[in-house]
C-alpha positions as CSV (number, residue, x, y, z in Angstrom):
1,M,105.2,123.3,166.8
2,A,102.5,121.1,168.3
3,N,99.6,120.1,166.1
4,E,96.5,122.3,166.6
5,M,93.4,120.6,167.9
6,I,90.6,120.2,165.4
7,K,87.5,122.3,166.1
8,T,84.1,121.0,165.2
9,T,81.5,123.2,163.6
10,L,80.0,123.7,167.1
11,F,83.2,124.8,168.8
12,E,82.1,128.5,169.2
13,K,78.7,127.3,170.7
14,H,80.6,125.3,173.4
15,V,82.9,128.3,174.2
16,G,79.8,130.5,174.4
17,L,78.3,128.1,176.9
18,N,81.4,128.3,179.1
19,A,82.2,124.6,178.5
20,K,85.5,123.2,179.8
21,M,87.3,122.2,176.7
22,V,89.8,119.3,176.4
23,D,91.9,117.5,173.7
24,F,90.0,114.3,172.8
25,G,91.7,112.3,170.0
26,G,93.0,115.5,168.5
27,F,89.7,117.3,168.7
28,N,88.9,120.3,170.9
29,L,85.8,119.1,172.7
30,P,83.7,120.0,175.8
31,I,84.3,117.7,178.8
32,Q,81.6,119.4,180.8
33,Y,79.3,122.4,181.0
34,A,77.2,122.5,184.3
35,G,79.1,119.5,185.7
36,I,79.3,115.8,185.1
37,T,76.8,114.7,187.8
38,E,74.2,117.3,186.8
39,E,74.6,116.5,183.1
40,H,74.2,112.8,183.7
41,H,71.0,113.4,185.6
42,Q,69.6,115.6,182.8
43,V,70.0,112.8,180.3
44,R,68.4,110.3,182.6
45,T,65.4,112.5,183.5
46,N,64.9,114.9,180.5
47,A,67.1,115.2,177.5
48,G,70.7,116.0,176.7
49,I,72.6,116.9,173.5
50,F,76.1,115.9,172.6
51,D,78.4,117.2,169.9
52,V,79.7,114.0,168.3
53,S,80.9,115.5,165.1
54,H,84.3,114.0,165.7
55,M,83.0,110.5,164.9
56,G,84.2,109.0,161.6
57,E,81.7,108.3,158.7
58,V,82.5,106.2,155.7
59,I,80.3,105.4,152.7
60,I,80.7,101.9,151.1
61,E,79.3,101.6,147.6
62,G,79.4,98.8,145.0
63,E,77.8,95.7,143.6
64,R,79.6,93.6,146.2
65,A,79.1,95.9,149.2
66,I,77.3,93.2,151.2
67,D,80.2,90.7,150.6
68,Y,82.7,93.3,151.6
69,I,81.0,94.2,154.9
70,Q,80.4,90.6,155.7
71,H,84.1,90.1,155.3
72,I,85.2,92.9,157.7
73,F,82.3,92.9,160.1
74,T,81.6,90.4,163.0
75,N,77.8,90.7,162.8
76,D,75.7,89.2,160.0
77,I,74.1,91.8,157.7
78,S,72.5,89.3,155.3
79,A,69.0,89.8,156.7
80,M,69.3,93.6,157.2
81,K,66.5,95.6,155.8
82,E,66.9,99.0,154.1
83,F,67.2,101.9,156.6
84,Q,68.2,99.5,159.4
85,V,71.3,100.0,161.6
86,M,73.5,97.2,163.1
87,Y,76.2,97.2,165.7
88,G,79.3,95.0,165.5
89,L,83.0,95.0,165.3
90,M,86.0,94.8,163.0
91,C,88.7,92.4,164.2
92,Y,92.3,91.6,163.5
93,K,93.2,88.0,162.4
94,N,94.0,87.2,166.1
95,G,90.5,88.2,167.2
96,T,91.3,91.4,169.0
97,V,89.4,94.5,168.0
98,V,90.2,97.1,165.3
99,D,87.1,99.1,166.3
100,D,83.4,98.8,167.1
101,L,81.1,100.5,164.7
102,L,77.6,101.0,163.4
103,V,76.5,99.9,159.9
104,Y,73.7,101.8,158.2
105,K,72.1,100.1,155.2
106,Y,70.6,102.3,152.4
107,N,70.3,99.4,150.0
108,D,72.3,96.3,148.9
109,N,74.9,98.5,147.1
110,K,75.3,101.3,149.6
111,F,76.1,101.4,153.3
112,L,77.3,104.0,155.9
113,L,79.8,103.0,158.5
114,V,80.1,105.1,161.7
115,V,83.4,104.5,163.5
116,N,85.2,105.9,166.6
117,A,86.9,109.3,166.3
118,S,90.2,108.0,167.9
119,N,90.4,105.2,165.4
120,K,89.2,107.0,162.3
121,E,92.5,107.1,160.3
122,K,93.4,103.5,161.3
123,D,90.0,102.2,160.4
124,F,90.0,103.9,157.0
125,E,93.4,102.3,156.2
126,W,92.1,98.9,157.4
127,L,89.0,99.2,155.2
128,K,91.1,100.0,152.2
129,Q,93.6,97.2,152.9
130,N,90.9,94.6,153.0
131,N,89.0,95.8,150.0
132,K,89.1,92.7,147.8
133,F,85.6,93.2,146.5
134,N,86.2,96.4,144.5
135,V,83.9,98.6,146.4
136,A,84.2,102.4,146.6
137,I,85.3,103.6,150.1
138,K,84.6,107.3,150.7
139,D,85.4,109.2,153.9
140,I,82.6,111.7,154.6
141,S,83.7,112.6,158.2
142,K,83.4,116.3,157.5
143,I,79.6,115.9,158.2
144,S,78.5,117.1,161.7
145,E,76.6,115.0,164.2
146,I,74.5,115.8,167.3
147,A,73.0,113.1,169.5
148,I,69.9,113.9,171.6
149,Q,69.3,111.4,174.3
150,G,66.9,111.0,177.2
151,P,63.2,110.4,177.9
152,N,62.2,113.7,176.4
153,A,64.4,113.4,173.3
154,E,61.6,112.4,170.9
155,N,59.3,115.1,172.1
156,I,61.9,117.8,171.5
157,L,63.1,116.6,168.1
158,Q,59.5,116.1,166.9
159,Q,59.0,119.9,167.3
160,M,61.7,120.4,164.7
161,T,60.5,118.1,161.9
162,D,57.3,117.2,160.1
163,Y,58.4,113.6,159.9
164,D,56.6,111.3,162.3
165,L,59.5,110.1,164.5
166,T,57.5,107.2,165.9
167,K,58.0,105.6,162.5
168,I,61.8,105.4,163.1
169,E,62.1,102.2,165.2
170,F,65.1,101.4,167.4
171,F,68.2,100.9,165.4
172,N,66.6,102.3,162.2
173,F,67.2,105.6,160.4
174,Q,65.6,107.9,157.8
175,E,66.7,110.8,155.6
176,I,64.4,113.7,156.7
177,K,64.4,117.4,157.1
178,V,65.1,119.0,160.6
179,L,64.5,122.7,160.7
180,G,64.6,122.6,156.9
181,E,68.1,121.0,156.8
182,D,68.7,117.6,155.0
183,C,69.6,115.2,157.8
184,I,70.2,111.5,158.5
185,V,68.3,110.7,161.7
186,S,68.8,107.4,163.4
187,R,67.2,106.0,166.6
188,T,70.5,105.1,168.2
189,G,72.8,106.4,170.9
190,Y,75.3,105.7,173.6
191,T,73.5,106.3,176.9
192,G,71.0,103.5,177.5
193,E,68.2,106.0,176.9
194,D,65.9,106.5,173.9
195,G,67.2,109.1,171.6
196,F,68.4,110.0,168.1
197,E,71.6,110.8,166.3
198,V,71.3,113.6,163.7
199,Y,73.8,114.0,160.9
200,S,73.9,117.1,158.8
201,Q,76.1,119.6,157.0
202,N,74.4,122.4,158.9
203,V,73.8,121.9,162.6
204,L,74.2,125.3,164.2
205,N,70.5,126.2,164.2
206,I,69.6,122.6,165.2
207,W,71.9,122.8,168.2
208,D,70.4,126.2,169.3
209,K,66.8,124.9,168.8
210,F,67.5,121.8,170.9
211,I,68.6,124.1,173.8
212,E,65.7,126.5,173.3
213,L,63.3,123.5,173.6
214,G,64.9,122.3,176.9
215,A,67.7,119.9,176.1
216,S,70.9,120.3,178.1
217,P,74.3,120.3,176.5
218,I,76.4,117.3,177.7
219,G,80.1,116.9,177.7
220,L,82.4,114.0,177.2
221,G,82.6,113.4,181.0
222,A,78.9,112.6,181.4
223,R,78.9,110.8,178.0
224,D,81.3,108.3,179.6
225,T,79.4,107.9,182.9
226,L,76.2,107.4,181.0
227,R,77.6,104.7,178.6
228,F,79.4,103.0,181.5
229,E,76.2,102.9,183.6
230,A,74.5,101.2,180.6
231,A,77.5,98.8,180.4
232,L,78.2,99.9,176.9
233,P,81.8,99.3,175.8
234,L,84.4,102.0,175.0
235,Y,87.3,101.3,172.7
236,G,90.5,101.4,174.6
237,N,88.7,100.3,177.8
238,E,86.4,97.3,177.4
239,I,87.6,96.4,173.9
240,S,91.0,97.1,172.2
241,D,93.7,95.6,170.1
242,Q,94.5,93.6,173.2
243,I,90.9,92.5,174.1
244,N,88.6,90.4,172.0
245,P,84.8,90.7,171.8
246,I,84.1,87.2,173.2
247,E,85.9,88.0,176.5
248,A,84.3,91.5,176.5
249,N,80.9,89.8,176.6
250,L,80.0,91.0,173.1
251,G,79.6,87.5,171.7
252,I,76.0,88.3,170.7
253,F,77.5,90.6,168.0
254,V,79.9,88.0,166.7
255,K,78.3,85.5,164.2
256,L,80.7,82.6,164.0
257,D,78.6,80.8,161.4
258,K,79.8,83.2,158.7
259,D,83.3,84.0,157.4
260,F,85.0,87.3,158.4
261,I,88.5,88.5,159.4
262,G,89.3,87.1,162.8
263,R,86.6,84.4,162.8
264,D,89.0,81.4,163.1
265,S,90.7,82.9,166.1
266,L,87.4,83.8,167.8
267,V,86.1,80.2,167.4
268,K,89.2,79.0,169.3
269,I,88.8,81.7,171.9
270,K,85.2,80.8,172.5
271,E,86.1,77.1,172.9
272,N,88.8,78.0,175.4
273,R,87.5,81.2,176.9
274,K,89.7,82.5,179.8
275,L,88.3,86.0,180.7
276,K,85.0,87.7,181.0
277,S,83.7,91.3,181.7
278,V,82.0,91.6,185.0
279,G,80.5,94.3,187.3
280,I,82.5,95.1,190.5
281,E,81.3,97.1,193.5
282,L,83.6,98.2,196.2
283,I,82.7,97.2,199.7
284,D,85.3,99.4,201.3
285,K,85.9,103.1,200.5
286,G,87.6,104.1,197.3
287,I,87.0,104.7,193.6
288,P,88.0,102.1,191.0
289,R,89.7,103.5,187.9
290,H,90.6,102.3,184.5
291,G,93.8,100.2,184.7
292,Y,93.7,99.4,188.4
293,K,94.6,95.8,189.2
294,V,92.0,93.3,190.5
295,L,93.4,90.8,193.1
296,N,92.2,87.5,194.6
297,E,92.4,86.7,198.3
298,N,96.0,85.6,197.9
299,D,97.1,89.0,196.5
300,Q,97.6,87.6,193.0
301,V,96.7,89.9,190.1
302,I,93.9,88.2,188.2
303,G,92.6,91.1,186.1
304,E,92.0,94.8,185.8
305,I,89.4,97.5,185.9
306,T,88.3,98.6,182.4
307,T,86.1,101.5,183.6
308,G,85.1,102.7,187.1
309,Y,83.2,105.5,188.7
310,K,81.3,106.5,191.8
311,L,77.6,106.7,190.7
312,K,74.7,107.1,193.1
313,E,76.8,106.6,196.2
314,A,78.2,103.2,194.8
315,A,81.8,102.8,193.6
316,I,81.2,100.5,190.7
317,A,83.3,99.2,187.8
318,L,83.6,97.0,184.8
319,A,86.5,94.6,185.0
320,L,88.1,91.8,182.9
321,I,88.7,88.8,185.1
322,P,88.9,84.9,184.8
323,V,85.6,83.2,183.9
324,K,85.5,81.1,187.1
325,Y,84.5,84.1,189.2
326,K,80.7,84.5,189.8
327,I,78.4,87.1,191.2
328,G,78.8,87.4,195.0
329,D,82.5,86.4,195.0
330,T,84.8,88.7,197.0
331,L,87.8,90.2,195.3
332,Y,90.1,93.2,195.9
333,V,91.1,96.3,193.9
334,Q,94.5,97.7,194.2
335,I,94.1,101.5,194.7
336,R,97.5,103.1,195.1
337,N,99.1,101.2,198.0
338,K,95.8,99.9,199.5
339,K,93.9,96.7,198.8
340,I,90.2,97.6,198.7
341,K,87.6,94.8,199.3
342,A,85.0,94.4,196.5
343,S,82.3,92.1,195.3
344,V,81.5,90.7,191.8
345,V,78.1,92.1,190.8
346,S,75.8,92.1,187.7
347,R,76.9,94.4,184.9
348,K,73.3,95.5,184.8
349,F,73.9,98.8,186.7
350,M,70.6,100.2,185.2
351,N,67.6,99.1,183.1
352,K,68.0,100.5,179.6
353,N,65.2,102.6,178.4
354,Y,65.3,102.0,174.6
355,K,62.1,102.4,172.7
356,K,61.6,98.9,171.2
């Protein structure tokens, strides 16, 4: 018998809203409600809410918690303040990516790691295998999580809490009450907009109140178009166990002046970098999709599309290609049996609207 998909706490809410449900990493999640284009627009102009309860959460505790995270994490947490959040990656020894993740710092002895749903089990094993600092590693992924994103996100969430949300700066968090429930609330997200991620054991009333106050429910489809438009990476697309963070243009999150798993390989990759992530826009008609080949004028395969969509009348993509190509260069995308003309463009498809 096939494994049954895992339902989040909010499953019945999605069904009640007539969401189209799909299997996503073993979870039964909404891919869309009103439609991907409409949902994308709602987040950019008002506010959208996402059920992201499938994400993995791991608590790291111990006297050497900082040493442990420095060992497994590409970014440098040495100057992190309490209640700060940091983005970075875990890498294999060869420099490719185990996962990208967020690190939440409570204090020097306690951290929360938030990892991708599809990598949860693999990550947990990796964390345990590389525990040479005797820290306690506790999987708390049963917690639920709702993200609220968009220009109206703060205004909506503020009506549900007595805590002054302006005090939570970008990439910081607090433990506060929302509708009387104990929550972790961070000013983070995956859309390029201002917004928050709310973690709690009890989210049903919070979800309903968000909708009552004007937020639109958003499915996985628009979640992907939003993060793509903001040029944010997705594991399995822009980064993977085949793609390293230097070539994925994530070098800013890789601090090579400290020691961590994969550092030596990444030093060599940086010295002899062969590939980079670029924006691509089709000149001729077509839609570039993940996995499509990128060709040069001599019909040689030089790279591939990592994510592609048609957004605002433009067929655009992120692609991994050799470093010698620059903005304005003409390339081609193989779409089925056709060679579609394209141009290398900036990855800046939009201006991010984070509250700094």
